N, C-alpha and C positions, 0 to 999 in steps of 0.2 A: 504494500500500500504506500503510495507516494504522498508524504505529508509535507506541506509547505506552509509558509506564513499566511497564505490565503485560504488554507483549509478551514472550513466552517466547523466549529467545535461540536455542535449538536449532530451534524451529519457524520462526523468521524465516530462519535459514540454510537450512532445508529448502525454504522458499518461493523463496529467491533466494540462491545461493551467493556472490554478490558481497558479501553482508553479512559473510562470513567474514574478508575482508581488513580490514574496519573493526574487528571484534572482536580480531583479531590485533594490530592497531596499539595497541589499548588493553590488551593482555595479558589478554584475557578468554577463558576456556576455553569454547568453544561446542560441543565434542564430548562429552567425558566429563561435564561439568557443564552441559550445555545445557538442563536442565530449570528453570533459574532465570529470573526476570523481569529486565528491564533495570534496574528499580529495585533489585532484590536485589543484582545484580552491582555496580552503582554504589555502593551503600552499603558492601558488603564490600571494595571496592577503592578507596574514597574518591574516586569520580569524579563529575563533573558529568553528570547524566543527560540534561539538555537538549542539552549539547554532543555527547554520544554520539548522541542521536536525530537531531540536525541533520546529523552526518557520515553516519549511515546513510541518511537521506533523500537526501542529495546523491549518495552512491555508488549507491544502488539506482535512482535516476532517470536515471542515465547509460545511454544506449543503446549496448549492446555486442553484437557478433555472435559467434556460436559458443559462447555460454555454455550450460552443460548444465542442463536442467530435470529433474533426477533424480526429483523427486517425481511427475512425470507418467508415469514409466516403469511398466510392469507389474512385478509383484513377481518373476516368474520371470526377466525381463530384468535386473532389478536384482541378483538373486542371481548370475546368470551373469557380470555385469560385475564385481562385487566379487571373485568367485573368480578370474576370468581376468585381471583387471587388477591388483587390489590384493594378492591372495594371492600371485600369481606374482611381483609386484614385491618383496614382503617376502622370499620364498624366494631370489630372485636377488641382492638387495642384501645380505642377510646374508652370503652367500658372498663378495661383493666387499668388504664393509667390514671383515670380521674380519682379513684379512691386512694391510690398511692400518693398522688399529689396532695390531696386533702390531708392525709395523715402526716406527710412530711412538712407541710405548711403549719399544721397545728403544733408539731413538735419543735420545729426549727425556725419558723417564720419570724419570730421575734428578733432573733440574732442574725438571721439571713433573710432580710426583707426582699431580696431579689426573687426568692421563691414565690412570693405572692404575685409578682409581675409575671413570672413564668407560668404560674397557674392561670392567670387571667388571659395570657396569650394563647395557651393551649386550649382553654375552654372556648375562646373565640374561634380558633382554628377548627375545633371539633364541630362547632355549629356550622361554620362556613363550608367545611369539607363535606359534611353530611348533605347539605342542600346542593352543593356542587355535584356530588355523585348521583343524586336523584335526578338532576337535570340531564345528566349524561344517560342514565339508565332509562329514562322516560322519553327523551327527545332525540338526542344525538345517536346513541347506539342502535335503537330500533331502525332509524333511517339508514344507517350504514348497512345493517343486516339486510334491509329491504332492497337496497340498491344492489348489493352483492348478489343476492338471490335473483333479482331481475336481470342482471347481466348474464347469468347462466341460463335462465329459462326463457328470456325474451319477453316476459310479461310486462305490461305497462303499469306504472304506479302513479298515484296522484302527486301533484307538486307539493313539496313540503311547505307548511305554513310559515316557516322561518326564511323562505327564499333560498338563497344559496347556502350550502353547508358551511361556507366560510364565515357566515354570521355567527352561528353557535360556536364554531371553532375559535373565532377571535375572542368571544366572551370567555370561553374556558381558559384560554391562554392568559387573559388578563387576571382571572381568578388564581391561576397557578402562580403568577408573579406575586400576588398578595400573600400566598402561603409561603413562598420562598422568603419573603421579607420577614414574616412572622418567625419562621424557624431560624433564620440567621440571628434574629434578636434573642431567641431562646438560647441558642448556642453561645452567644456573646455573654448573656447574663449568667450562664452556668459555667463560664470559662471552659467551653467545649466539653461540658458534662464531667467536670472534674469535681470529685467529692471533697468538700473542705474538711479541715481538721475537726474531729469530733462528730463527723457525719455517721449516722447509724446505718444498719443494713437496709432499712426502708429507704433511706436517702439514696443509697447506692443502687438499689433496684429501680427506683424512680428515674434516676438519670440514665441508667442502662436502657430502660424502656423508651424514654424520650429519644435517645440517640438512635436506637433501632428504628423507631417510628420515622425519624427524619431521613434515615438512609433508605427506608422503603419508599418514602414519599419522593425522594430524588429519582429512583428508578421508575416509579409510577408516572411522574410528570414527564420524564424522558421518553417513555414509551408512547405517551400521547402526543407531546409537542413535536418530537423529532421523527416519529414513525407513523403512528396512527393518523394524526391530522393531515400530514401531507398525502398519505395514501387515500384518505377520504376525499380530499379535494380532487385528486387525480381521478379517482373512481367516478366521481360525479361528472367530471368533464368527459370521460369516456362514455358514460351512459347517455349524456345529453347528445353527444355526437354520433351515437351508434344508430 
């Protein structure tokens, strides 16, 4: 794979998800802001672009078994995977994390007031993500499945009430940015999920769950922004022109 300063960050991760680990190590947002070139992210983050490219080349050339080539999946398979894997994960983990946050805030919030802000941010994220996923499950995903099926069967479908699929896609991407901002703030407040001196086991579990939640969210948003949404836009164009 030829990587240059003009390579788009999100497109590279879409081609090979191993690139995500490199971008994470450089604190580069590859999901919500994946439409930037390597040169652009290096200039904005004051990084050496050649060092980044060298690390990417080294990582992507490693032979690993079991890595997922999400970009090769059919769009209906990708939609099913996102809904059954990532949407369910978010629903389940919200219910698990909230009691831990409450317990940690009650025990340590007086001396670690950042916990109260972390809880407020997570609760806001929980509400927004739940509504966001329902919009996808009730509006965007059914349309994608319907068009994918129509392309195979040749059947006609009624025009979507939202017009072009780019309209809900743009809305979803804006909401993804909001979640990225919230979790960057949570990571900052928690010193990248570092347990302070005197932190108990509940404190440790809470931060571990939050960190895992953020990592899953990064993959979740990447799959949508960099793979699913471009596929949906292209599929719609093919269907209209068929």
